[in-house]
C-alpha positions in Angstrom: 70.9 126.3 127.6 74.2 125.3 129.2 73.2 126.7 132.6 70.0 124.7 132.5 71.9 121.5 131.5 74.4 122.1 134.3 71.6 122.6 136.8 69.8 119.5 135.7 73.1 117.4 136.0 73.7 118.9 139.5 70.1 118.1 140.5 70.3 114.6 139.2 73.6 114.0 141.0 72.1 115.3 144.3 69.0 113.0 143.9 71.1 110.0 143.1 73.6 110.7 145.9 70.8 111.2 148.5 69.0 108.1 147.2 72.2 106.0 147.5 72.9 107.4 151.0 69.4 106.5 152.3 68.9 103.1 150.5 72.4 101.5 150.4 72.8 101.0 154.2 76.3 102.4 153.8 75.4 106.1 154.0 75.2 108.3 157.1 72.2 109.7 158.9 71.3 113.1 157.6 70.2 115.7 160.2 72.3 114.0 162.9 75.8 114.6 164.1 77.8 111.8 162.5 80.1 111.6 165.6 77.2 110.4 167.8 77.0 106.7 167.9 74.5 104.3 169.5 75.2 104.2 173.2 76.6 107.7 173.5 75.0 109.7 176.3 74.8 113.4 175.5 74.0 116.1 178.0 73.1 119.6 177.2 75.0 122.5 178.8 72.3 123.3 181.4 72.2 119.7 182.6 76.0 119.6 182.7 76.0 122.7 184.9 73.6 121.0 187.3 75.8 117.9 187.3 78.9 120.1 188.0 77.1 121.7 191.0 76.3 118.3 192.3 79.9 117.1 192.2 80.3 115.4 188.8 83.8 114.9 187.6 84.5 116.7 184.3 87.1 115.6 181.9 88.7 117.8 179.3 89.5 115.7 176.2 91.2 118.6 174.4 95.0 118.7 174.2 96.6 119.6 177.5 97.7 123.0 176.3 94.1 124.0 175.7 93.1 122.8 179.2 95.9 125.0 180.7 94.5 128.0 178.8 91.0 127.6 180.2 88.7 124.9 181.3 85.5 124.1 183.3 86.2 124.5 187.0 87.4 121.2 188.6 87.9 119.5 185.2 90.8 117.2 184.8 92.8 116.9 181.6 92.3 113.6 179.9 93.4 114.4 176.3 92.3 112.0 173.6 95.8 112.1 172.0 97.5 111.0 175.2 94.7 108.9 176.6 96.6 105.8 177.9 99.2 107.8 180.0 96.5 110.2 181.3 94.1 107.4 182.1 96.8 105.6 184.1 97.4 108.7 186.1 93.7 109.3 186.8 92.3 105.8 186.9 91.8 105.7 190.7 89.8 109.0 190.7 87.8 107.9 187.6 86.8 104.6 189.1 85.6 106.3 192.3 83.5 108.9 190.4 79.8 108.2 190.0 79.1 110.9 187.4 81.6 111.7 184.7 81.1 114.2 181.9 83.6 114.6 179.0 83.9 117.6 176.8 86.1 118.9 173.9 86.3 121.7 171.5 82.7 121.6 170.3 80.8 120.7 167.1 83.0 118.6 164.9 85.4 117.7 167.7 85.5 113.9 168.1 87.8 113.8 171.1 85.1 113.7 173.8 83.3 110.9 171.9 86.5 108.8 171.6 87.4 109.4 175.3 83.9 108.5 176.5 84.0 105.3 174.5 87.4 104.3 175.8 86.2 104.9 179.3 83.1 102.8 178.7 85.4 100.0 177.4 87.2 100.2 180.7 83.9 100.0 182.7 83.6 103.7 183.4 80.4 105.3 182.0 80.7 108.9 180.9 78.4 111.4 179.4 79.4 113.8 176.6 78.8 117.5 176.8 76.9 118.3 173.7 78.7 121.0 171.7 81.4 121.0 174.3 83.5 123.9 175.4 81.9 126.5 173.1 78.4 125.7 174.6 79.9 126.2 178.1 81.4 129.5 177.2 78.3 130.7 175.3 76.2 129.9 178.5 78.6 132.2 180.4 79.2 129.6 183.0 82.4 129.9 185.1 85.8 129.0 183.6 89.2 128.6 185.1 92.6 129.2 183.7 95.8 127.3 184.4 96.8 123.7 184.7 95.1 123.1 188.1 91.5 122.0 188.2 
């Protein structure tokens, strides 16, 4: 009897929670990555590879130490946690690039979204590599180690 009561309470709680989430206007969209906001441009890994081959500028939003360990060939380090200093150093190159793709550590990593939005605020449109670095590695695309692009 206690198990049935506990299950009923849990089920009622789930129904009420989901109902509030969908009807209140304050909840979040289920079945969608909550980091993705209106205006974000996502690219899948295959499209990102095509863009790289066509000369797109890739930006690594992970901390600089991760970039030094390994990164997408040609990618420049623009860490979210040091954005202002890194942006000042790279601004000329960023403003002359027609195609910019930002990536970070993958699902649940907000850094690429934050960096892309900060770039957009400064007049530089940038796409976000969906699922980031893990997607690139899983596709077995080339990687480079060291601090140099």
